[in-house]
All heavy atoms as a GROMACS GRO file, in nm:
protein
  542
    1MET      N    1  -0.136  -8.587  16.117
    1MET     CA    2  -0.141  -8.450  16.166
    1MET      C    3  -0.210  -8.363  16.062
    1MET      O    4  -0.180  -8.372  15.941
    1MET     CB    5   0.000  -8.397  16.191
    1MET     CG    6   0.006  -8.256  16.238
    1MET     SD    7   0.173  -8.198  16.277
    1MET     CE    8   0.191  -8.255  16.444
    2GLU      N    9  -0.304  -8.287  16.107
    2GLU     CA   10  -0.375  -8.196  16.017
    2GLU      C   11  -0.287  -8.076  15.984
    2GLU      O   12  -0.200  -8.039  16.062
    2GLU     CB   13  -0.502  -8.146  16.089
    2GLU     CG   14  -0.603  -8.251  16.118
    2GLU     CD   15  -0.661  -8.310  15.993
    2GLU    OE1   16  -0.691  -8.236  15.901
    2GLU    OE2   17  -0.683  -8.432  15.990
    3PRO      N   18  -0.307  -8.016  15.865
    3PRO     CA   19  -0.227  -7.899  15.826
    3PRO      C   20  -0.228  -7.784  15.931
    3PRO      O   21  -0.126  -7.726  15.958
    3PRO     CB   22  -0.287  -7.853  15.696
    3PRO     CG   23  -0.346  -7.976  15.636
    3PRO     CD   24  -0.397  -8.056  15.756
    4SER      N   25  -0.343  -7.763  15.992
    4SER     CA   26  -0.347  -7.658  16.091
    4SER      C   27  -0.266  -7.694  16.217
    4SER      O   28  -0.201  -7.606  16.276
    4SER     CB   29  -0.491  -7.628  16.134
    4SER     OG   30  -0.552  -7.743  16.195
    5GLU      N   31  -0.259  -7.820  16.251
    5GLU     CA   32  -0.176  -7.865  16.361
    5GLU      C   33  -0.029  -7.845  16.329
    5GLU      O   34   0.052  -7.806  16.414
    5GLU     CB   35  -0.204  -8.011  16.397
    5GLU     CG   36  -0.342  -8.038  16.452
    5GLU     CD   37  -0.368  -8.183  16.472
    5GLU    OE1   38  -0.366  -8.260  16.369
    5GLU    OE2   39  -0.388  -8.227  16.588
    6LEU      N   40   0.008  -7.873  16.206
    6LEU     CA   41   0.145  -7.856  16.164
    6LEU      C   42   0.181  -7.706  16.165
    6LEU      O   43   0.291  -7.669  16.212
    6LEU     CB   44   0.167  -7.911  16.021
    6LEU     CG   45   0.311  -7.912  15.968
    6LEU    CD1   46   0.404  -7.987  16.064
    6LEU    CD2   47   0.314  -7.969  15.831
    7ASP      N   48   0.091  -7.623  16.120
    7ASP     CA   49   0.115  -7.477  16.127
    7ASP      C   50   0.131  -7.433  16.272
    7ASP      O   51   0.220  -7.350  16.301
    7ASP     CB   52   0.002  -7.400  16.061
    7ASP     CG   53  -0.002  -7.418  15.909
    7ASP    OD1   54   0.097  -7.460  15.849
    7ASP    OD2   55  -0.109  -7.382  15.853
    8ASP      N   56   0.048  -7.486  16.360
    8ASP     CA   57   0.058  -7.450  16.504
    8ASP      C   58   0.193  -7.493  16.559
    8ASP      O   59   0.258  -7.420  16.633
    8ASP     CB   60  -0.054  -7.513  16.583
    8ASP     CG   61  -0.193  -7.456  16.554
    8ASP    OD1   62  -0.198  -7.345  16.494
    8ASP    OD2   63  -0.294  -7.520  16.592
    9TRP      N   64   0.233  -7.618  16.526
    9TRP     CA   65   0.363  -7.667  16.573
    9TRP      C   66   0.476  -7.580  16.521
    9TRP      O   67   0.567  -7.545  16.594
    9TRP     CB   68   0.387  -7.812  16.535
    9TRP     CG   69   0.530  -7.849  16.548
    9TRP    CD1   70   0.614  -7.887  16.450
    9TRP    CD2   71   0.610  -7.844  16.669
    9TRP    NE1   72   0.743  -7.906  16.499
    9TRP    CE2   73   0.741  -7.878  16.633
    9TRP    CE3   74   0.583  -7.810  16.798
    9TRP    CZ2   75   0.846  -7.883  16.723
    9TRP    CZ3   76   0.687  -7.815  16.891
    9TRP    CH2   77   0.815  -7.852  16.853
   10ALA      N   78   0.474  -7.545  16.394
   10ALA     CA   79   0.577  -7.465  16.334
   10ALA      C   80   0.588  -7.328  16.403
   10ALA      O   81   0.698  -7.279  16.432
   10ALA     CB   82   0.557  -7.448  16.184
   11ALA      N   83   0.474  -7.268  16.434
   11ALA     CA   84   0.473  -7.140  16.504
   11ALA      C   85   0.530  -7.156  16.644
   11ALA      O   86   0.610  -7.072  16.686
   11ALA     CB   87   0.330  -7.086  16.512
   12GLU      N   88   0.495  -7.263  16.712
   12GLU     CA   89   0.551  -7.286  16.848
   12GLU      C   90   0.702  -7.310  16.842
   12GLU      O   91   0.778  -7.257  16.923
   12GLU     CB   92   0.481  -7.408  16.913
   12GLU     CG   93   0.340  -7.386  16.955
   12GLU     CD   94   0.276  -7.514  17.009
   12GLU    OE1   95   0.348  -7.591  17.078
   12GLU    OE2   96   0.160  -7.536  16.979
   13ALA      N   97   0.745  -7.392  16.747
   13ALA     CA   98   0.888  -7.423  16.736
   13ALA      C   99   0.967  -7.298  16.700
   13ALA      O  100   1.073  -7.270  16.758
   13ALA     CB  101   0.907  -7.530  16.630
   14ALA      N  102   0.914  -7.217  16.606
   14ALA     CA  103   0.980  -7.093  16.569
   14ALA      C  104   0.991  -7.000  16.689
   14ALA      O  105   1.098  -6.939  16.711
   14ALA     CB  106   0.909  -7.024  16.455
   15GLU      N  107   0.886  -6.985  16.764
   15GLU     CA  108   0.886  -6.900  16.882
   15GLU      C  109   0.986  -6.951  16.986
   15GLU      O  110   1.059  -6.872  17.047
   15GLU     CB  111   0.748  -6.892  16.943
   15GLU     CG  112   0.738  -6.798  17.063
   15GLU     CD  113   0.601  -6.788  17.119
   15GLU    OE1  114   0.501  -6.814  17.049
   15GLU    OE2  115   0.592  -6.753  17.238
   16ALA      N  116   0.996  -7.082  16.999
   16ALA     CA  117   1.088  -7.141  17.099
   16ALA      C  118   1.232  -7.107  17.069
   16ALA      O  119   1.312  -7.093  17.166
   16ALA     CB  120   1.072  -7.293  17.102
   17VAL      N  121   1.268  -7.087  16.942
   17VAL     CA  122   1.404  -7.057  16.909
   17VAL      C  123   1.421  -6.910  16.867
   17VAL      O  124   1.529  -6.871  16.821
   17VAL     CB  125   1.464  -7.150  16.801
   17VAL    CG1  126   1.467  -7.292  16.859
   17VAL    CG2  127   1.384  -7.145  16.671
   18GLY      N  128   1.314  -6.831  16.879
   18GLY     CA  129   1.324  -6.687  16.852
   18GLY      C  130   1.334  -6.647  16.708
   18GLY      O  131   1.404  -6.550  16.677
   19VAL      N  132   1.269  -6.719  16.621
   19VAL     CA  133   1.269  -6.683  16.477
   19VAL      C  134   1.126  -6.664  16.433
   19VAL      O  135   1.031  -6.714  16.494
   19VAL     CB  136   1.339  -6.786  16.387
   19VAL    CG1  137   1.484  -6.800  16.424
   19VAL    CG2  138   1.270  -6.920  16.391
   20GLY      N  139   1.110  -6.590  16.322
   20GLY     CA  140   0.979  -6.567  16.265
   20GLY      C  141   0.961  -6.645  16.138
   20GLY      O  142   1.057  -6.669  16.067
   21LEU      N  143   0.842  -6.683  16.110
   21LEU     CA  144   0.809  -6.749  15.983
   21LEU      C  145   0.736  -6.653  15.894
   21LEU      O  146   0.651  -6.575  15.942
   21LEU     CB  147   0.721  -6.870  16.010
   21LEU     CG  148   0.782  -6.986  16.087
   21LEU    CD1  149   0.679  -7.094  16.119
   21LEU    CD2  150   0.896  -7.048  16.009
   22GLN      N  151   0.765  -6.659  15.766
   22GLN     CA  152   0.699  -6.577  15.666
   22GLN      C  153   0.594  -6.668  15.598
   22GLN      O  154   0.609  -6.787  15.588
   22GLN     CB  155   0.799  -6.523  15.567
   22GLN     CG  156   0.909  -6.434  15.626
   22GLN     CD  157   0.848  -6.314  15.697
   22GLN    OE1  158   0.765  -6.244  15.641
   22GLN    NE2  159   0.893  -6.288  15.819
   23PRO      N  160   0.491  -6.603  15.538
   23PRO     CA  161   0.394  -6.681  15.463
   23PRO      C  162   0.466  -6.762  15.354
   23PRO      O  163   0.553  -6.708  15.287
   23PRO     CB  164   0.302  -6.574  15.402
   23PRO     CG  165   0.313  -6.459  15.497
   23PRO     CD  166   0.456  -6.463  15.546
   24GLY      N  167   0.436  -6.884  15.342
   24GLY     CA  168   0.493  -6.971  15.239
   24GLY      C  169   0.616  -7.047  15.286
   24GLY      O  170   0.660  -7.139  15.219
   25ASP      N  171   0.677  -7.008  15.399
   25ASP     CA  172   0.798  -7.076  15.444
   25ASP      C  173   0.776  -7.221  15.471
   25ASP      O  174   0.856  -7.309  15.435
   25ASP     CB  175   0.853  -7.010  15.576
   25ASP     CG  176   0.921  -6.875  15.552
   25ASP    OD1  177   0.938  -6.838  15.433
   25ASP    OD2  178   0.960  -6.814  15.653
   26ILE      N  179   0.666  -7.254  15.538
   26ILE     CA  180   0.642  -7.394  15.578
   26ILE      C  181   0.628  -7.479  15.452
   26ILE      O  182   0.693  -7.585  15.439
   26ILE     CB  183   0.515  -7.405  15.667
   26ILE    CG1  184   0.540  -7.334  15.800
   26ILE    CG2  185   0.478  -7.552  15.688
   26ILE    CD1  186   0.413  -7.317  15.885
   27ALA      N  187   0.546  -7.436  15.358
   27ALA     CA  188   0.524  -7.512  15.235
   27ALA      C  189   0.656  -7.526  15.157
   27ALA      O  190   0.686  -7.633  15.106
   27ALA     CB  191   0.419  -7.448  15.149
   28ALA      N  192   0.735  -7.420  15.152
   28ALA     CA  193   0.862  -7.426  15.074
   28ALA      C  194   0.959  -7.523  15.138
   28ALA      O  195   1.024  -7.601  15.066
   28ALA     CB  196   0.922  -7.286  15.068
   29VAL      N  197   0.968  -7.526  15.269
   29VAL     CA  198   1.063  -7.618  15.337
   29VAL      C  199   1.011  -7.765  15.323
   29VAL      O  200   1.089  -7.854  15.301
   29VAL     CB  201   1.083  -7.576  15.481
   29VAL    CG1  202   1.160  -7.682  15.559
   29VAL    CG2  203   1.157  -7.444  15.486
   30LEU      N  204   0.881  -7.781  15.337
   30LEU     CA  205   0.824  -7.917  15.317
   30LEU      C  206   0.845  -7.967  15.175
   30LEU      O  207   0.876  -8.083  15.156
   30LEU     CB  208   0.677  -7.919  15.356
   30LEU     CG  209   0.646  -7.899  15.504
   30LEU    CD1  210   0.496  -7.895  15.524
   30LEU    CD2  211   0.710  -8.009  15.589
   31ASP      N  212   0.833  -7.876  15.079
   31ASP     CA  213   0.858  -7.918  14.939
   31ASP      C  214   1.006  -7.955  14.922
   31ASP      O  215   1.036  -8.052  14.851
   31ASP     CB  216   0.825  -7.802  14.844
   31ASP     CG  217   0.676  -7.778  14.827
   31ASP    OD1  218   0.595  -7.863  14.873
   31ASP    OD2  219   0.639  -7.671  14.773
   32LEU      N  220   1.096  -7.881  14.984
   32LEU     CA  221   1.238  -7.916  14.974
   32LEU      C  222   1.261  -8.052  15.035
   32LEU      O  223   1.332  -8.136  14.977
   32LEU     CB  224   1.324  -7.811  15.046
   32LEU     CG  225   1.472  -7.840  15.056
   32LEU    CD1  226   1.535  -7.844  14.917
   32LEU    CD2  227   1.541  -7.742  15.146
   33ALA      N  228   1.203  -8.076  15.152
   33ALA     CA  229   1.217  -8.208  15.218
   33ALA      C  230   1.166  -8.320  15.128
   33ALA      O  231   1.231  -8.425  15.113
   33ALA     CB  232   1.149  -8.210  15.351
   34ARG      N  233   1.050  -8.299  15.070
   34ARG     CA  234   0.994  -8.399  14.977
   34ARG      C  235   1.085  -8.427  14.857
   34ARG      O  236   1.114  -8.539  14.823
   34ARG     CB  237   0.858  -8.350  14.927
   34ARG     CG  238   0.790  -8.450  14.828
   34ARG     CD  239   0.686  -8.383  14.741
   34ARG     NE  240   0.747  -8.280  14.663
   34ARG     CZ  241   0.692  -8.159  14.638
   34ARG    NH1  242   0.573  -8.127  14.688
   34ARG    NH2  243   0.756  -8.069  14.563
   35ASP      N  244   1.137  -8.318  14.800
   35ASP     CA  245   1.221  -8.331  14.683
   35ASP      C  246   1.354  -8.403  14.719
   35ASP      O  247   1.401  -8.488  14.644
   35ASP     CB  248   1.252  -8.196  14.621
   35ASP     CG  249   1.130  -8.134  14.561
   35ASP    OD1  250   1.027  -8.200  14.540
   35ASP    OD2  251   1.134  -8.010  14.535
   36ALA      N  252   1.409  -8.374  14.835
   36ALA     CA  253   1.531  -8.444  14.879
   36ALA      C  254   1.502  -8.590  14.910
   36ALA      O  255   1.583  -8.678  14.871
   36ALA     CB  256   1.587  -8.374  15.005
   37ALA      N  257   1.390  -8.618  14.970
   37ALA     CA  258   1.355  -8.757  15.003
   37ALA      C  259   1.336  -8.839  14.877
   37ALA      O  260   1.379  -8.953  14.870
   37ALA     CB  261   1.227  -8.760  15.090
   38HIS      N  262   1.271  -8.780  14.779
   38HIS     CA  263   1.241  -8.855  14.656
   38HIS      C  264   1.359  -8.853  14.560
   38HIS      O  265   1.379  -8.949  14.483
   38HIS     CB  266   1.115  -8.801  14.590
   38HIS     CG  267   0.994  -8.830  14.669
   38HIS    ND1  268   0.876  -8.764  14.650
   38HIS    CD2  269   0.970  -8.914  14.773
   38HIS    CE1  270   0.786  -8.809  14.734
   38HIS    NE2  271   0.841  -8.898  14.812
   39GLY      N  272   1.428  -8.738  14.552
   39GLY     CA  273   1.537  -8.722  14.453
   39GLY      C  274   1.672  -8.778  14.499
   39GLY      O  275   1.755  -8.816  14.416
   40ILE      N  276   1.693  -8.782  14.626
   40ILE     CA  277   1.819  -8.834  14.680
   40ILE      C  278   1.792  -8.963  14.760
   40ILE      O  279   1.822  -9.070  14.712
   40ILE     CB  280   1.888  -8.730  14.769
   40ILE    CG1  281   1.904  -8.596  14.701
   40ILE    CG2  282   2.022  -8.781  14.825
   40ILE    CD1  283   1.992  -8.597  14.576
   41ALA      N  284   1.741  -8.949  14.879
   41ALA     CA  285   1.704  -9.063  14.964
   41ALA      C  286   1.627  -9.008  15.081
   41ALA      O  287   1.643  -8.892  15.119
   41ALA     CB  288   1.830  -9.136  15.013
   42ARG      N  289   1.542  -9.087  15.142
   42ARG     CA  290   1.458  -9.041  15.255
   42ARG      C  291   1.542  -8.973  15.361
   42ARG      O  292   1.499  -8.868  15.412
   42ARG     CB  293   1.377  -9.157  15.309
   42ARG     CG  294   1.263  -9.192  15.215
   42ARG     CD  295   1.173  -9.296  15.277
   42ARG     NE  296   1.104  -9.234  15.389
   42ARG     CZ  297   1.007  -9.294  15.456
   42ARG    NH1  298   0.971  -9.417  15.424
   42ARG    NH2  299   0.947  -9.236  15.554
   43PRO      N  300   1.656  -9.029  15.405
   43PRO     CA  301   1.730  -8.963  15.511
   43PRO      C  302   1.786  -8.825  15.470
   43PRO      O  303   1.824  -8.747  15.555
   43PRO     CB  304   1.845  -9.060  15.541
   43PRO     CG  305   1.800  -9.190  15.488
   43PRO     CD  306   1.711  -9.161  15.373
   44ALA      N  307   1.786  -8.796  15.341
   44ALA     CA  308   1.835  -8.666  15.294
   44ALA      C  309   1.739  -8.554  15.328
   44ALA      O  310   1.779  -8.438  15.330
   44ALA     CB  311   1.862  -8.668  15.146
   45ALA      N  312   1.613  -8.584  15.354
   45ALA     CA  313   1.511  -8.481  15.381
   45ALA      C  314   1.546  -8.395  15.499
   45ALA      O  315   1.559  -8.274  15.488
   45ALA     CB  316   1.373  -8.542  15.392
   46PRO      N  317   1.562  -8.455  15.619
   46PRO     CA  318   1.598  -8.366  15.732
   46PRO      C  319   1.735  -8.303  15.722
   46PRO      O  320   1.755  -8.188  15.762
   46PRO     CB  321   1.587  -8.460  15.856
   46PRO     CG  322   1.600  -8.596  15.800
   46PRO     CD  323   1.547  -8.593  15.661
   47LEU      N  324   1.829  -8.378  15.662
   47LEU     CA  325   1.962  -8.320  15.647
   47LEU      C  326   1.961  -8.197  15.555
   47LEU      O  327   2.023  -8.095  15.582
   47LEU     CB  328   2.055  -8.428  15.591
   47LEU     CG  329   2.199  -8.386  15.563
   47LEU    CD1  330   2.267  -8.332  15.689
   47LEU    CD2  331   2.277  -8.502  15.504
   48THR      N  332   1.885  -8.209  15.446
   48THR     CA  333   1.880  -8.099  15.348
   48THR      C  334   1.809  -7.978  15.407
   48THR      O  335   1.854  -7.864  15.388
   48THR     CB  336   1.807  -8.147  15.219
   48THR    OG1  337   1.876  -8.264  15.171
   48THR    CG2  338   1.807  -8.038  15.113
   49THR      N  339   1.702  -8.000  15.483
   49THR     CA  340   1.634  -7.887  15.544
   49THR      C  341   1.721  -7.825  15.655
   49THR      O  342   1.718  -7.704  15.672
   49THR     CB  343   1.496  -7.924  15.600
   49THR    OG1  344   1.510  -8.034  15.691
   49THR    CG2  345   1.404  -7.965  15.487
   50PHE      N  346   1.800  -7.905  15.723
   50PHE     CA  347   1.893  -7.851  15.820
   50PHE      C  348   1.999  -7.761  15.753
   50PHE      O  349   2.029  -7.651  15.799
   50PHE     CB  350   1.963  -7.966  15.896
   50PHE     CG  351   2.071  -7.920  15.989
   50PHE    CD1  352   2.040  -7.861  16.110
   50PHE    CD2  353   2.206  -7.939  15.956
   50PHE    CE1  354   2.142  -7.817  16.196
   50PHE    CE2  355   2.304  -7.897  16.043
   50PHE     CZ  356   2.274  -7.834  16.163
   51ILE      N  357   2.048  -7.807  15.637
   51ILE     CA  358   2.148  -7.728  15.563
   51ILE      C  359   2.084  -7.597  15.513
   51ILE      O  360   2.146  -7.491  15.521
   51ILE     CB  361   2.203  -7.813  15.449
   51ILE    CG1  362   2.290  -7.926  15.503
   51ILE    CG2  363   2.282  -7.724  15.350
   51ILE    CD1  364   2.329  -8.032  15.401
   52ALA      N  365   1.959  -7.601  15.471
   52ALA     CA  366   1.888  -7.480  15.433
   52ALA      C  367   1.880  -7.385  15.553
   52ALA      O  368   1.904  -7.265  15.540
   52ALA     CB  369   1.751  -7.512  15.382
   53GLY      N  370   1.849  -7.438  15.671
   53GLY     CA  371   1.844  -7.356  15.790
   53GLY      C  372   1.977  -7.294  15.826
   53GLY      O  373   1.983  -7.179  15.870
   54MET      N  374   2.083  -7.369  15.804
   54MET     CA  375   2.216  -7.316  15.833
   54MET      C  376   2.248  -7.198  15.739
   54MET      O  377   2.297  -7.094  15.779
   54MET     CB  378   2.326  -7.422  15.818
   54MET     CG  379   2.322  -7.524  15.929
   54MET     SD  380   2.438  -7.660  15.907
   54MET     CE  381   2.592  -7.575  15.888
   55ALA      N  382   2.210  -7.214  15.611
   55ALA     CA  383   2.232  -7.108  15.512
   55ALA      C  384   2.151  -6.981  15.550
   55ALA      O  385   2.205  -6.871  15.547
   55ALA     CB  386   2.194  -7.156  15.373
   56VAL      N  387   2.027  -7.001  15.590
   56VAL     CA  388   1.941  -6.888  15.628
   56VAL      C  389   1.996  -6.824  15.754
   56VAL      O  390   2.001  -6.702  15.768
   56VAL     CB  391   1.796  -6.935  15.645
   56VAL    CG1  392   1.710  -6.824  15.709
   56VAL    CG2  393   1.738  -6.973  15.509
   57GLY      N  394   2.046  -6.904  15.846
   57GLY     CA  395   2.104  -6.850  15.969
   57GLY      C  396   2.229  -6.767  15.942
   57GLY      O  397   2.262  -6.676  16.022
   58ARG      N  398   2.295  -6.794  15.835
   58ARG     CA  399   2.412  -6.712  15.794
   58ARG      C  400   2.376  -6.593  15.710
   58ARG      O  401   2.461  -6.522  15.662
   58ARG     CB  402   2.513  -6.801  15.719
   58ARG     CG  403   2.579  -6.900  15.808
   58ARG     CD  404   2.675  -6.984  15.731
   58ARG     NE  405   2.762  -7.053  15.824
   58ARG     CZ  406   2.889  -7.073  15.807
   58ARG    NH1  407   2.951  -7.025  15.699
   58ARG    NH2  408   2.959  -7.137  15.897
   59GLY      N  409   2.246  -6.575  15.688
   59GLY     CA  410   2.199  -6.453  15.619
   59GLY      C  411   2.152  -6.472  15.478
   59GLY      O  412   2.111  -6.376  15.414
   60GLN      N  413   2.161  -6.592  15.424
   60GLN     CA  414   2.112  -6.614  15.287
   60GLN      C  415   1.959  -6.619  15.288
   60GLN      O  416   1.898  -6.680  15.375
   60GLN     CB  417   2.167  -6.747  15.234
   60GLN     CG  418   2.134  -6.771  15.087
   60GLN     CD  419   2.201  -6.897  15.033
   60GLN    OE1  420   2.237  -6.985  15.107
   60GLN    NE2  421   2.217  -6.898  14.904
   61PRO      N  422   1.897  -6.545  15.194
   61PRO     CA  423   1.748  -6.552  15.190
   61PRO      C  424   1.702  -6.698  15.168
   61PRO      O  425   1.767  -6.772  15.097
   61PRO     CB  426   1.714  -6.464  15.072
   61PRO     CG  427   1.833  -6.372  15.057
   61PRO     CD  428   1.952  -6.456  15.095
   62LEU      N  429   1.591  -6.730  15.229
   62LEU     CA  430   1.538  -6.866  15.218
   62LEU      C  431   1.518  -6.906  15.072
   62LEU      O  432   1.556  -7.016  15.032
   62LEU     CB  433   1.404  -6.883  15.297
   62LEU     CG  434   1.341  -7.019  15.289
   62LEU    CD1  435   1.431  -7.130  15.340
   62LEU    CD2  436   1.210  -7.016  15.365
   63ALA      N  437   1.461  -6.817  14.993
   63ALA     CA  438   1.438  -6.847  14.852
   63ALA      C  439   1.564  -6.886  14.780
   63ALA      O  440   1.565  -6.979  14.699
   63ALA     CB  441   1.368  -6.730  14.783
   64GLU      N  442   1.675  -6.819  14.809
   64GLU     CA  443   1.804  -6.850  14.745
   64GLU      C  444   1.856  -6.984  14.790
   64GLU      O  445   1.907  -7.060  14.710
   64GLU     CB  446   1.907  -6.741  14.772
   64GLU     CG  447   1.886  -6.613  14.700
   64GLU     CD  448   1.990  -6.508  14.732
   64GLU    OE1  449   2.104  -6.546  14.779
   64GLU    OE2  450   1.964  -6.390  14.705
   65ALA      N  451   1.845  -7.011  14.920
   65ALA     CA  452   1.892  -7.139  14.971
   65ALA      C  453   1.812  -7.252  14.912
   65ALA      O  454   1.870  -7.356  14.870
   65ALA     CB  455   1.884  -7.144  15.126
   66LEU      N  456   1.681  -7.237  14.903
   66LEU     CA  457   1.596  -7.341  14.844
   66LEU      C  458   1.629  -7.361  14.698
   66LEU      O  459   1.636  -7.476  14.651
   66LEU     CB  460   1.450  -7.303  14.862
   66LEU     CG  461   1.398  -7.297  15.007
   66LEU    CD1  462   1.253  -7.247  15.008
   66LEU    CD2  463   1.413  -7.428  15.076
   67ALA      N  464   1.649  -7.254  14.626
   67ALA     CA  465   1.682  -7.268  14.482
   67ALA      C  466   1.816  -7.342  14.464
   67ALA      O  467   1.824  -7.431  14.375
   67ALA     CB  468   1.689  -7.130  14.416
   68ALA      N  469   1.915  -7.308  14.541
   68ALA     CA  470   2.044  -7.374  14.530
   68ALA      C  471   2.034  -7.521  14.566
   68ALA      O  472   2.091  -7.609  14.496
   68ALA     CB  473   2.146  -7.304  14.619
   69LEU      N  474   1.963  -7.554  14.670
   69LEU     CA  475   1.951  -7.694  14.712
   69LEU      C  476   1.865  -7.773  14.613
   69LEU      O  477   1.899  -7.888  14.584
   69LEU     CB  478   1.896  -7.701  14.852
   69LEU     CG  479   1.994  -7.656  14.961
   69LEU    CD1  480   1.925  -7.633  15.093
   69LEU    CD2  481   2.105  -7.757  14.976
   70ASN      N  482   1.760  -7.713  14.562
   70ASN     CA  483   1.679  -7.782  14.462
   70ASN      C  484   1.761  -7.808  14.336
   70ASN      O  485   1.749  -7.915  14.272
   70ASN     CB  486   1.551  -7.702  14.428
   70ASN     CG  487   1.443  -7.732  14.530
   70ASN    OD1  488   1.416  -7.849  14.563
   70ASN    ND2  489   1.380  -7.628  14.581
   71ALA      N  490   1.846  -7.712  14.296
   71ALA     CA  491   1.936  -7.733  14.184
   71ALA      C  492   2.029  -7.848  14.210
   71ALA      O  493   2.058  -7.933  14.121
   71ALA     CB  494   2.012  -7.606  14.149
   72ALA      N  495   2.083  -7.856  14.331
   72ALA     CA  496   2.172  -7.966  14.364
   72ALA      C  497   2.100  -8.099  14.361
   72ALA      O  498   2.155  -8.204  14.313
   72ALA     CB  499   2.232  -7.943  14.503
   73ILE      N  500   1.974  -8.101  14.408
   73ILE     CA  501   1.893  -8.222  14.403
   73ILE      C  502   1.872  -8.265  14.259
   73ILE      O  503   1.886  -8.383  14.223
   73ILE     CB  504   1.762  -8.205  14.478
   73ILE    CG1  505   1.785  -8.194  14.627
   73ILE    CG2  506   1.665  -8.324  14.450
   73ILE    CD1  507   1.667  -8.145  14.708
   74GLU      N  508   1.834  -8.171  14.177
   74GLU     CA  509   1.809  -8.198  14.036
   74GLU      C  510   1.933  -8.255  13.969
   74GLU      O  511   1.926  -8.350  13.888
   74GLU     CB  512   1.762  -8.074  13.963
   74GLU     CG  513   1.622  -8.034  13.990
   74GLU     CD  514   1.521  -8.133  13.936
   74GLU    OE1  515   1.540  -8.183  13.823
   74GLU    OE2  516   1.424  -8.166  14.009
   75LYS      N  517   2.049  -8.202  14.000
   75LYS     CA  518   2.174  -8.245  13.944
   75LYS      C  519   2.202  -8.391  13.980
   75LYS      O  520   2.258  -8.465  13.897
   75LYS     CB  521   2.288  -8.152  13.991
   75LYS     CG  522   2.421  -8.180  13.933
   75LYS     CD  523   2.525  -8.078  13.981
   75LYS     CE  524   2.658  -8.112  13.926
   75LYS     NZ  525   2.761  -8.018  13.979
   76ARG      N  526   2.168  -8.430  14.105
   76ARG     CA  527   2.196  -8.567  14.148
   76ARG      C  528   2.093  -8.667  14.104
   76ARG      O  529   2.118  -8.786  14.100
   76ARG     CB  530   2.200  -8.569  14.302
   76ARG     CG  531   2.316  -8.499  14.368
   76ARG     CD  532   2.443  -8.578  14.373
   76ARG     NE  533   2.430  -8.715  14.420
   76ARG     CZ  534   2.483  -8.763  14.531
   76ARG    NH1  535   2.556  -8.684  14.606
   76ARG    NH2  536   2.470  -8.888  14.562
   77SER      N  537   1.971  -8.617  14.075
   77SER     CA  538   1.863  -8.713  14.040
   77SER      C  539   1.864  -8.752  13.896
   77SER      O  540   1.906  -8.687  13.809
   77SER     CB  541   1.725  -8.660  14.071
   77SER     OG  542   1.714  -8.568  14.168
   0.00000   0.00000   0.00000
């Protein structure tokens, strides 16, 4: 998948569930998934990004959720 196709998919998926994406969100979440996959285990990638989404859904800023989860990954790796 080309980066532009991924951006298009992310925009469609966000619209489907009624949320907006900010510049940098896609890259930040993909980086988190990569770090979880490499630092914990491959199956941790979707689980970790889901947990980030739950935190954001409860009102935590994405940057804070990502920082906390990255710290947890670093602690385990």
